[in-house]
C-alpha positions in Angstrom: 5.6 9.0 -16.7 5.1 5.3 -16.1 2.0 3.9 -18.1 -0.8 2.1 -16.3 0.7 -1.4 -17.1 4.0 -0.4 -15.3 5.1 -2.4 -12.7 7.6 -1.4 -9.6 11.1 -1.9 -10.5 12.8 -4.6 -9.4 16.6 -4.8 -8.9 16.5 -8.6 -8.7 17.9 -8.9 -12.2 20.7 -6.1 -11.8 22.8 -6.1 -8.9 24.5 -2.9 -10.4 21.5 -1.0 -8.8 23.5 -0.9 -5.8 27.0 0.3 -7.0 27.9 1.5 -3.6 26.5 0.6 -0.4 26.8 3.1 3.0 30.6 2.3 3.1 30.9 3.2 -0.7 32.7 0.0 -1.5 31.1 -2.2 -4.1 27.8 -3.6 -4.1 26.1 -4.5 -0.5 23.2 -5.9 -2.3 24.6 -8.5 -4.6 25.4 -11.2 -2.2 22.0 -11.0 -0.6 20.6 -11.2 -4.0 22.3 -14.2 -4.7 21.2 -15.8 -1.3 17.7 -15.0 -2.2 17.8 -16.4 -5.7 19.6 -19.5 -4.3 16.5 -20.5 -2.3 14.0 -19.8 -5.0 12.3 -17.2 -3.1 11.9 -15.0 -6.2 10.0 -17.8 -7.9 6.1 -17.2 -8.4 3.4 -18.9 -6.3 0.9 -18.6 -8.6 -1.2 -21.8 -7.3 -1.1 -20.2 -3.7 -2.3 -16.9 -5.0 -5.1 -18.6 -7.1 -6.5 -20.3 -3.9 -6.3 -17.1 -1.9 -8.0 -15.2 -4.6 -10.7 -17.9 -5.0 -11.4 -17.9 -1.2 -11.7 -14.0 -1.0 -14.1 -14.0 -3.9 -16.3 -16.8 -2.3 -16.3 -14.6 1.0 -17.3 -11.7 -0.9 -20.1 -13.4 -2.5 -21.0 -14.7 1.1 -21.2 -11.5 2.4 -23.4 -10.0 -0.3 -25.6 -13.0 -0.3 -25.9 -12.4 3.4 -26.8 -8.6 2.5 -29.7 -9.6 0.2 -31.0 -12.3 2.5 -31.4 -9.8 5.4 -32.8 -7.2 3.4 -34.0 -4.0 4.7 -33.0 -3.9 8.1 -30.3 -1.8 10.3 -28.9 -5.4 11.3 -27.3 -5.3 7.7 -24.9 -2.7 8.8 -23.1 -4.9 10.8 -22.1 -6.7 7.5 -20.2 -3.5 6.6 -17.3 -4.7 8.9 -16.5 -8.1 7.1 -17.0 -6.4 3.8 -14.5 -3.7 4.6 -12.0 -6.3 5.7 -12.6 -8.6 2.5 -12.3 -5.2 0.3 -8.8 -4.7 2.0 -7.7 -8.2 1.2 -9.0 -7.3 -2.5 -6.7 -4.1 -2.3 -3.7 -6.4 -1.1 -4.4 -8.7 -4.2 -4.4 -5.6 -6.6 -1.2 -4.5 -4.9 0.5 -7.6 -5.4 -0.6 -7.9 -9.1 0.9 -4.4 -9.6 4.3 -5.8 -8.3 4.0 -8.6 -10.6 4.2 -10.9 -7.8 1.4 -13.3 -8.8 2.3 -14.4 -12.4 5.4 -14.1 -14.7 3.0 -12.7 -17.3 2.7 -9.0 -17.6 -1.1 -9.1 -19.1 -2.2 -11.6 -16.3 -0.9 -9.3 -13.7 -2.7 -6.6 -15.2 -6.0 -8.4 -15.6 -5.9 -9.3 -12.1 -5.1 -5.5 -11.1 -7.8 -4.3 -13.2 -10.5 -6.6 -11.8 -9.6 -6.5 -8.2 -8.7 -2.6 -8.2 -11.1 -1.2 -10.7 -14.2 -3.4 -10.7 -14.4 -4.7 -7.3 -12.9 -1.6 -5.5 -13.6 1.5 -8.0 -9.9 2.2 -7.6 -8.0 3.1 -10.4 -5.0 0.7 -10.6 -3.1 2.8 -13.1 -3.2 5.8 -10.7 -1.9 3.2 -8.0 1.0 1.7 -10.0 2.0 5.2 -11.1 2.4 6.6 -7.5 3.7 3.3 -6.3 6.5 3.0 -8.7 7.7 6.2 -7.7 7.6 5.4 -4.1 9.5 2.3 -4.5 12.1 4.0 -6.5 12.9 6.8 -3.8 11.2 6.0 -0.3 10.9 8.9 2.1 12.7 11.1 -0.5 10.7 14.6 -0.2 11.3 15.6 -3.7 10.6 12.0 -5.3 8.4 10.1 -3.2 4.6 11.1 -3.4 3.9 9.4 -0.2 6.0 12.2 1.6 4.7 15.2 -0.6 2.7 17.8 0.7 -0.9 16.8 1.0 -3.4 16.9 3.9 -0.5 15.8 5.9 3.2 16.9 5.7 6.2 15.1 6.6 9.1 17.5 7.3 9.1 20.6 9.4 10.1 22.6 6.3 7.0 21.5 4.5 5.2 22.7 8.0 6.6 26.1 7.9 4.8 26.6 4.4 1.5 25.8 5.7 -1.1 28.6 6.0 -4.8 29.1 7.2 -6.7 25.6 7.7 -3.6 23.7 6.6 -1.6 25.2 9.1 -4.1 24.1 12.1 -4.4 21.0 10.5 -0.4 20.4 10.6 -0.4 21.4 14.2 -2.9 18.5 14.9 -2.0 16.2 12.4 -0.7 13.3 14.9 -4.1 13.3 16.7 -6.1 13.6 13.6 -4.4 11.1 11.4 -6.6 8.0 12.3 -10.0 9.9 12.0 -8.6 11.2 8.8 -8.3 7.8 7.3 -11.8 7.2 7.6 -12.0 9.6 4.4 -9.5 7.4 2.6 -11.9 5.0 1.2 -13.8 7.8 -0.5 -10.5 9.6 -1.6 -9.1 6.6 -3.3 -12.1 6.5 -5.7 -11.8 10.3 -6.3 -8.1 10.2 -7.2 -8.7 7.3 -9.7 -11.3 9.2 -11.6 -9.0 12.1 -11.4 -6.2 10.4 -12.9 -8.1 9.0 -15.9 -7.3 12.3 -18.1 -3.5 11.3 -17.7 -4.0 8.0 -19.2 -3.7 7.0 -22.8 -7.1 7.0 -24.6 -7.4 3.1 -24.8 -6.3 2.4 -21.2 -8.5 5.3 -20.0 -11.7 3.7 -21.6 -11.0 0.4 -19.7 -10.3 2.0 -16.5 -13.1 4.1 -16.6 -15.8 1.4 -17.7 -14.7 -0.9 -15.0 -14.7 2.0 -12.3 -18.3 2.9 -13.5 -19.2 -0.5 -13.3 -18.5 -1.0 -10.1 -20.4 2.2 -8.9 -23.3 1.1 -10.9 -23.3 -2.5 -9.5 -22.6 -1.3 -6.0 -25.2 1.4 -6.2 -27.8 -1.0 -7.4 -26.9 -3.8 -5.0 -27.5 -1.3 -2.1 -30.8 0.5 -3.3 -32.5 -2.6 -4.2 -31.5 -4.2 -0.9 -31.8 -1.2 1.6 -33.8 1.7 1.8 -32.1 4.9 0.6 -31.3 6.1 4.0 -29.8 2.8 5.1 -28.0 2.4 1.9 -26.3 5.8 2.4 -25.3 4.8 5.9 -24.0 1.6 4.8 -21.8 3.0 1.9 -20.3 5.6 4.3 -19.5 3.0 7.0 -18.2 0.8 4.7 -15.8 3.1 3.0 -14.7 4.5 6.5 -13.8 1.1 7.7 -12.2 0.1 4.6 -10.0 3.3 4.5 -9.0 2.6 8.2 -8.1 -0.7 7.5 -6.0 0.1 4.6 -4.3 3.1 6.3 -3.5 1.0 9.3 -1.7 -1.5 7.2 0.3 1.1 5.3 0.9 3.6 8.3 3.7 1.8 9.9 5.8 1.0 6.8 7.9 4.2 6.4 6.7 7.0 8.7 9.3 8.3 11.3 12.1 6.4 9.4 15.2 8.0 7.7 14.4 10.6 5.0 17.3 10.8 2.5 18.9 14.3 2.1 17.9 15.4 -1.3 21.3 17.3 -1.5 23.2 14.7 0.2 25.1 11.5 -1.5 23.3 9.1 -3.5 22.3 6.0 -1.4 22.4 2.7 -3.0 19.6 0.2 -3.3 20.2 -1.4 -0.1 20.6 1.6 2.1 18.0 3.4 0.5 15.3 0.7 1.0 16.3 -0.9 4.3 17.0 2.6 6.1 13.7 4.2 5.3 11.4 1.1 6.1 10.2 -0.5 9.1 9.1 -4.1 9.7 6.5 -5.2 12.2 6.9 -8.2 14.4 4.0 -10.6 15.1 2.7 -13.8 14.1 0.1 -15.2 11.7 -2.6 -12.7 12.6 -0.1 -9.8 12.1 0.8 -11.0 8.6 -2.9 -11.4 7.9 -3.9 -8.1 9.1 -1.2 -6.4 7.5 -1.1 -8.4 4.3 2.3 -9.2 4.2 3.2 -5.6 4.4 4.8 -6.0 7.9 7.8 -7.5 6.1 8.3 -3.9 4.4 12.3 -4.2 4.2 11.8 -7.5 2.3 9.3 -6.2 0.2 10.9 -3.1 -0.7 14.4 -5.0 -1.4 12.5 -7.4 -3.5 9.1 -5.9 -4.8 8.5 -8.9 -7.2 8.9 -11.4 -4.5 5.7 -13.4 -3.7 4.1 -12.2 -0.5 4.4 -15.8 1.0 8.2 -15.7 0.5 8.7 -12.6 2.4 8.8 -14.2 5.7 11.2 -16.7 4.6 13.5 -14.1 3.1 13.5 -12.1 6.5 16.3 -14.3 8.1 18.7 -13.8 5.3 17.9 -10.0 5.0 18.6 -9.6 8.7 21.6 -11.6 9.0 23.0 -9.6 5.9 22.3 -6.3 7.3 24.0 -7.5 10.6 27.0 -8.9 8.9 27.6 -5.1 7.2 26.5 -3.2 10.2 23.3 -1.7 8.6 20.5 -0.9 11.1 17.2 -3.3 10.8 14.4 -1.5 11.9 11.5 -3.8 13.4 9.0 -3.1 16.4 5.6 -4.4 17.5 2.5 -3.0 15.8 1.4 -0.6 18.6 4.9 0.7 19.0 5.1 1.2 15.1 2.0 3.6 15.2 3.4 5.3 18.1 6.6 5.9 16.3 4.7 7.1 13.3 2.5 9.5 15.2 5.5 10.6 17.4 7.2 11.8 14.0 3.9 13.5 12.8 3.8 15.3 16.2 7.3 16.4 15.8 6.7 17.8 12.2 4.2 20.1 13.5 5.8 21.0 16.7 7.2 24.5 15.4 3.6 25.5 14.5 2.3 25.0 18.2 
């Protein structure tokens, strides 16, 4: 099992990771890798990240200051909206650190991940990295990708057929319940993080536990010294609901409704495995900001350590390469991406209705 410091494997240093493409003739990924490297798109943008991180921290400080100044009033609940947005920006930074996008140094990336994930969000970055490593290695593979394993939701009709009781009802209605369920995701992320502690080595477990506990203590102290207990509870629930919704809306369009490799079929090469299972979302600067760069999901999966600002620059190279070898390149608008994802969930539950 990958340790807490594991980062998502990046084939950029090994073109042999795509020994056979869809045609089975050599590496389809190697020419694209050479083109991307030739334009310097795998080089770090540490200065850009430093400015982005600093701006996010200043904004977080500003919202907290406003909360303190407003004091014990229901108007303070409106601050849960910008705080949820900034928490999501914080999660994007932790995500990028887990991919070693920010710094060449492994320790620096881990420190950034610990601060942004464990301390600022109360979310165990070790749990996230372990889960995310397996997802990137085999996206949409029902036996290997934890994101399409059986959980509150299911992703294949075979999984749906095994559901019983309340879970069966949930699967029948999972498409219409998907966005409401995201409102619980902010709290669930904290719970998963604490549950994962027992799987970490002792030293890493101590660091993770101390930082996540510090988050809860500082966060609780802030709310209870600023708001009455009732308002504090409402604020906390609203903040976590909005955070879970925003984060879920950023990840939902990426793979749901895309190709799912046959566990018993031929082994796909890196290019085929990452491109056919991923969907990009068209848009401009606002879309890039709202989705944290994850709208360039195909490029991100092909080059997981590529800095986020370079993903849009790599897109023309990737699209041209896919076109040259006849490989589909999925791209849609934001609303359409949600429609496709929900349609897939609805189809999975169809035999139970």
